[in-house]
C-alpha positions as CSV (number, residue, x, y, z in Angstrom):
1,M,156.1,56.1,83.8
2,K,156.0,55.8,80.0
3,T,157.1,52.5,78.5
4,Q,156.8,53.6,74.8
5,H,158.6,56.4,73.1
6,D,156.7,59.4,71.6
7,F,158.9,59.8,68.5
8,E,161.4,57.8,66.5
9,C,164.1,59.0,64.1
10,D,167.4,58.0,62.7
11,V,169.5,60.6,64.4
12,I,169.1,63.0,67.4
13,V,171.5,66.0,67.5
14,I,171.5,67.6,70.9
15,G,172.3,71.3,70.8
16,A,171.5,73.9,68.1
17,G,174.7,76.0,68.3
18,V,176.7,76.4,65.2
19,I,178.3,72.9,65.6
20,G,175.0,71.1,66.2
21,L,173.4,73.0,63.3
22,A,176.2,72.1,60.9
23,V,176.2,68.4,62.0
24,A,172.4,68.1,61.8
25,R,172.4,69.8,58.3
26,E,175.2,67.5,57.0
27,L,173.4,64.3,58.2
28,Q,170.0,65.4,56.9
29,L,171.5,66.3,53.5
30,Q,172.9,62.8,53.4
31,G,169.4,61.4,53.7
32,R,169.3,60.7,57.4
33,E,166.2,61.5,59.4
34,V,167.3,64.0,62.0
35,I,165.7,65.7,65.0
36,L,167.7,68.6,66.3
37,L,166.9,69.4,70.0
38,E,167.6,72.7,71.7
39,K,167.0,73.6,75.3
40,N,166.6,77.3,74.7
41,D,163.7,78.8,72.7
42,A,165.9,79.6,69.7
43,F,169.1,78.3,68.1
44,G,172.6,79.6,68.8
45,M,171.8,81.6,72.0
46,E,174.9,80.8,73.9
47,T,178.6,80.3,72.8
48,S,177.8,80.5,69.1
49,S,176.3,84.0,69.4
50,R,178.6,85.3,72.2
51,N,182.0,85.3,70.5
52,S,184.3,87.4,68.3
53,E,182.7,86.1,65.0
54,V,186.2,85.6,63.6
55,I,187.1,83.1,60.9
56,H,190.4,81.9,62.2
57,A,193.4,81.0,60.0
58,G,194.7,78.0,62.0
59,I,197.8,79.6,63.6
60,Y,197.7,78.8,67.3
61,Y,196.7,75.1,67.6
62,P,199.2,72.3,68.2
63,A,200.3,70.4,65.1
64,G,198.2,67.3,64.6
65,S,195.4,68.5,66.9
66,L,191.7,68.3,65.9
67,K,191.6,72.1,66.4
68,A,194.3,72.6,63.8
69,L,192.8,70.1,61.3
70,H,189.3,71.4,61.5
71,C,190.2,75.1,61.7
72,V,192.2,75.0,58.5
73,Q,189.8,72.8,56.6
74,G,186.8,74.6,58.1
75,K,188.1,78.0,57.1
76,H,188.1,77.1,53.4
77,L,184.7,75.4,53.6
78,L,183.2,78.4,55.5
79,Y,184.5,81.0,53.1
80,D,183.0,79.0,50.2
81,Y,179.7,78.4,52.0
82,A,179.4,82.1,52.9
83,K,180.2,83.2,49.4
84,D,177.7,80.7,47.9
85,R,174.9,81.7,50.3
86,K,175.7,85.4,50.4
87,I,176.2,85.3,54.1
88,P,177.9,88.6,55.2
89,H,181.6,88.0,55.7
90,Q,184.9,89.7,54.9
91,Q,188.4,88.4,54.6
92,I,190.0,91.4,56.2
93,G,193.1,89.8,57.6
94,K,194.7,90.0,61.1
95,L,197.8,91.5,62.5
96,I,199.5,89.9,65.5
97,V,201.5,92.7,67.1
98,A,204.6,92.6,69.4
99,T,204.1,95.3,71.9
100,Q,207.5,94.6,73.5
101,E,210.8,94.0,71.8
102,D,211.2,90.6,73.5
103,E,208.0,89.5,71.8
104,L,209.5,89.8,68.3
105,S,210.9,86.3,68.4
106,K,207.5,84.9,69.1
107,L,206.2,86.3,65.8
108,D,208.5,83.8,63.9
109,H,207.0,81.0,66.0
110,Y,203.6,81.9,64.8
111,I,204.8,81.7,61.2
112,E,206.3,78.3,61.8
113,A,203.3,76.9,63.7
114,A,201.0,78.1,61.0
115,R,203.2,76.5,58.3
116,I,203.1,73.1,60.1
117,N,199.3,73.4,60.2
118,G,199.2,74.0,56.5
119,V,198.8,77.8,56.6
120,H,201.5,79.3,54.3
121,D,200.4,82.9,53.9
122,L,201.6,84.5,57.2
123,K,204.3,87.2,56.7
124,R,206.5,89.1,59.1
125,I,206.2,92.9,58.7
126,S,208.4,95.6,60.2
127,Q,207.5,98.5,62.4
128,S,207.3,100.9,59.5
129,E,205.2,98.5,57.4
130,L,202.8,98.1,60.3
131,K,202.6,101.9,60.5
132,E,201.6,102.0,56.8
133,L,198.9,99.4,57.3
134,E,197.6,100.6,60.7
135,P,198.8,104.2,61.5
136,C,197.2,104.2,64.9
137,V,198.7,100.9,66.1
138,Q,202.0,101.1,68.1
139,A,204.2,98.0,68.1
140,F,207.7,96.8,67.4
141,G,206.6,94.6,64.5
142,A,203.9,92.2,63.5
143,V,202.8,89.2,61.6
144,I,200.0,89.5,59.0
145,S,197.5,86.7,58.5
146,P,195.7,87.4,55.3
147,S,193.2,84.5,55.5
148,T,191.7,85.6,58.8
149,G,188.2,87.1,58.5
150,I,184.9,87.9,60.1
151,I,181.4,86.6,59.5
152,D,177.8,87.3,60.6
153,S,177.4,84.3,62.9
154,H,173.6,84.7,63.2
155,A,173.2,84.8,59.4
156,L,175.4,81.7,59.2
157,M,173.3,79.8,61.7
158,L,170.1,80.9,60.1
159,S,171.4,79.5,56.7
160,L,172.5,76.2,58.3
161,L,169.1,75.8,59.9
162,G,167.3,76.7,56.6
163,D,169.3,74.0,54.8
164,F,168.5,71.5,57.5
165,E,164.7,72.2,57.5
166,N,164.4,72.5,53.8
167,A,165.9,69.0,53.5
168,G,163.3,67.7,55.9
169,G,165.0,68.0,59.3
170,N,162.9,68.7,62.4
171,F,164.1,71.4,64.8
172,I,162.5,71.3,68.3
173,A,163.3,74.2,70.6
174,N,162.5,74.3,74.4
175,S,163.6,70.6,74.6
176,P,166.2,70.2,77.3
177,V,167.6,66.6,77.6
178,H,167.0,65.0,81.0
179,S,168.6,61.6,80.4
180,G,169.2,58.7,78.0
181,R,169.5,55.0,77.9
182,V,170.3,52.2,75.5
183,V,167.2,50.2,74.5
184,S,166.3,47.8,71.8
185,G,166.7,49.8,68.5
186,G,169.0,52.5,69.7
187,I,169.2,55.2,72.4
188,Q,166.1,56.6,74.1
189,I,166.4,60.2,75.1
190,Q,164.0,61.6,77.7
191,L,163.3,65.3,77.6
192,S,162.6,67.7,80.5
193,D,159.7,69.2,78.6
194,A,156.2,69.4,80.0
195,D,155.3,66.0,78.6
196,Q,158.6,64.3,79.6
197,S,158.8,63.2,76.0
198,L,160.8,60.1,74.9
199,I,162.5,60.0,71.6
200,L,164.2,56.9,70.1
201,A,167.1,57.2,67.7
202,K,169.7,54.9,66.3
203,T,172.4,57.6,66.7
204,V,172.6,60.4,69.2
205,I,175.1,63.2,68.7
206,N,175.8,65.3,71.8
207,A,176.7,68.8,70.7
208,A,175.3,70.5,73.8
209,G,178.2,73.0,74.2
210,L,178.4,74.2,77.7
211,N,176.2,71.3,78.8
212,A,177.8,68.6,76.7
213,C,179.7,66.9,79.6
214,A,176.6,67.0,81.8
215,V,174.5,65.5,79.0
216,A,177.1,62.8,78.5
217,R,177.0,61.9,82.1
218,S,173.2,61.6,82.0
219,I,173.4,58.7,79.5
220,E,172.9,55.4,81.4
221,G,175.9,53.1,81.2
222,I,178.4,55.6,80.0
223,K,182.0,55.2,81.4
224,L,182.0,58.2,83.7
225,D,185.8,58.3,83.8
226,S,185.8,58.9,80.1
227,I,184.0,62.2,80.5
228,P,186.3,65.1,81.4
229,Q,185.5,67.8,84.0
230,E,183.9,70.8,82.4
231,Y,185.3,74.3,83.1
232,Y,183.8,77.7,82.3
233,A,185.9,80.6,81.2
234,I,183.9,83.9,80.8
235,G,185.1,86.6,78.4
236,H,183.9,90.2,78.3
237,Y,183.5,92.3,75.2
238,F,183.4,96.1,75.1
239,T,182.6,98.3,72.1
240,M,184.2,101.6,71.1
241,S,182.0,104.3,69.7
242,G,182.8,106.3,66.5
243,Q,184.2,105.3,63.2
244,S,186.8,102.5,63.2
245,P,190.4,103.5,62.8
246,F,191.3,99.9,62.0
247,K,191.4,98.1,58.6
248,H,192.4,94.7,60.1
249,L,191.8,92.7,63.3
250,I,194.5,93.4,65.8
251,Y,195.7,90.7,68.2
252,P,198.5,91.0,70.8
253,V,201.0,88.2,71.2
254,A,198.9,85.5,73.0
255,G,198.8,85.0,76.7
256,H,198.5,81.8,78.7
257,G,195.5,79.9,77.3
258,Y,193.8,82.7,75.4
259,L,194.6,85.1,72.7
260,G,194.6,88.3,74.7
261,V,192.3,91.3,74.5
262,H,192.1,92.0,70.8
263,V,190.4,94.3,68.4
264,T,187.7,92.8,66.2
265,L,185.2,94.4,63.8
266,D,181.7,93.3,63.1
267,M,180.1,93.4,59.7
268,G,178.8,96.9,60.4
269,G,182.3,98.2,61.2
270,Q,181.7,98.4,64.9
271,V,185.0,98.1,66.9
272,R,184.9,95.5,69.7
273,F,187.6,94.8,72.3
274,G,187.8,91.4,73.9
275,P,187.6,88.8,75.2
276,D,189.4,88.7,78.5
277,I,189.3,85.5,80.6
278,E,188.0,84.7,84.0
279,W,187.3,81.2,85.4
280,I,183.8,80.8,86.9
281,D,182.0,77.9,88.5
282,T,178.6,78.2,86.8
283,V,177.1,79.5,83.6
284,D,176.4,83.1,84.4
285,Y,176.5,85.8,81.7
286,A,176.5,88.8,84.1
287,F,178.7,91.6,82.9
288,D,181.3,93.0,85.3
289,E,181.7,96.6,84.3
290,S,184.6,97.0,86.8
291,R,186.8,95.3,84.2
292,K,186.7,98.3,81.9
293,Q,189.9,100.0,83.1
294,R,191.9,96.8,82.7
295,F,190.5,96.5,79.2
296,I,191.6,100.0,78.3
297,E,195.0,99.5,79.7
298,A,195.5,96.2,77.8
299,V,194.4,97.7,74.5
300,A,196.4,100.9,75.1
301,R,199.6,98.8,74.9
302,Y,199.1,98.8,71.1
303,Y,196.4,101.4,70.6
304,P,197.2,104.4,72.9
305,E,194.3,106.5,71.6
306,V,191.8,104.2,73.3
307,T,192.3,106.2,76.5
308,S,190.4,109.2,74.9
309,K,187.6,107.1,73.3
310,E,184.2,106.2,74.6
311,V,184.3,102.5,75.5
312,S,181.0,100.7,76.6
313,P,180.0,97.3,77.8
314,A,178.8,95.0,75.1
315,Y,178.3,91.3,76.1
316,T,179.9,88.3,77.6
317,G,180.5,84.8,76.3
318,I,181.5,81.6,78.0
319,R,184.0,79.1,76.6
320,P,183.0,75.4,77.1
321,K,186.4,74.2,78.2
322,I,187.4,70.7,79.3
323,S,190.7,71.8,80.9
324,G,191.2,74.3,83.7
325,P,193.5,77.3,84.4
326,K,196.7,75.3,84.8
327,D,196.5,73.8,81.3
328,P,193.7,75.7,79.5
329,S,194.3,74.6,75.9
330,A,192.7,71.1,75.6
331,D,191.9,69.9,72.1
332,F,188.4,69.2,70.8
333,L,187.3,65.8,72.2
334,I,185.2,63.7,69.8
335,Q,184.2,60.4,71.3
336,T,182.5,57.3,70.1
337,A,181.6,54.0,71.9
338,A,185.2,53.0,71.7
339,Q,186.0,55.7,74.3
340,H,182.8,56.0,76.4
341,G,181.1,52.6,76.0
342,V,177.7,53.6,74.7
343,P,176.9,52.3,71.2
344,G,175.3,54.9,69.0
345,L,176.5,57.9,70.9
346,I,178.9,60.5,69.7
347,N,180.1,63.2,72.2
348,L,181.5,66.5,71.0
349,L,183.2,67.9,74.1
350,G,185.2,71.1,74.6
351,M,184.0,72.6,71.3
352,E,185.3,76.1,72.1
353,S,187.2,78.4,69.6
354,P,187.8,77.7,66.8
355,G,184.4,76.0,66.8
356,L,182.7,78.6,64.6
357,T,185.5,78.4,62.0
358,S,185.5,74.6,62.2
359,C,181.8,73.9,62.1
360,L,181.5,72.6,58.5
361,S,184.7,70.5,58.8
362,V,183.6,69.0,62.1
363,A,180.2,68.2,60.6
364,A,181.8,66.3,57.7
365,F,184.0,64.4,60.1
366,V,181.2,63.4,62.5
367,A,179.0,62.3,59.6
368,Q,181.5,59.6,58.6
369,L,182.1,58.3,62.1
370,K,180.8,54.8,63.2
371,P,179.3,55.6,66.6
């Protein structure tokens, strides 16, 4: 058993998804000495690369929540960053459509919720106005969100990693965390690599996504009752072949705990449908092709022509949730020692959507915390 550590640094960030990359970059740019650990053999291989790649406006999240705060702030930061770094992105706007007459009243609720969150550009449009914007979409009315957009998530993460490494940061892949404990001088993290490496840091930031709750529980002395139960919600995505008939993202009025099967576009103009939601017990990205007919029926409610199109399986993604099916919309949970009892540790738990949009805002927030 080793008694000495193999490396020392100022900060360890666990997890090189978009949140971990943004946090590590921010701290390194502030002059901290950061090691970024990733259990996979490359960055961003899980939630950060298996999503809709949407820059969200900040409509759906409860007033005063961390999701609302960081989505709205993060949206502006992300557009500025993408423009500055020439990261492929497009502010194409989103239409939230009422496919039934009794959903029309909900459209006004979106406008009010967005206004409370500091988003003032949503506008109600009529059935005829919707037809002018999107001739192939059938609905009784809609809300348009002009500040919603799309971004190339891989290019974004590559840029964040480049900033981090150019500033002197050290990215280490294939480095799953086994455990941690408080020692003299900080927190000692033990890896499950071939050498069972030990790294000492003054501050440890747990941004491990789907594994963040498990990583938190592996830290010796943590208050176990402060760490929520993790839940996994898988979403499937299908693609539609041919030229896109859409100019905007199309979302139905939201369901319970997720935003419904919606239409998104990638930077190449490919149409994607998804995600749906299914609660699973373990992280398993297997694609269930039997869901195809349900997808087509869901999309046909507002885009009837889908029934004559070629629709193919694309990929799945898993949301790192910290609340289950009965109450699926928990807020981001950002913990310091005041909550969990381990000095020097910051936990980022439940960092699901709008995590991509929020990444730069969350990074700035975490960088000023006293762990």
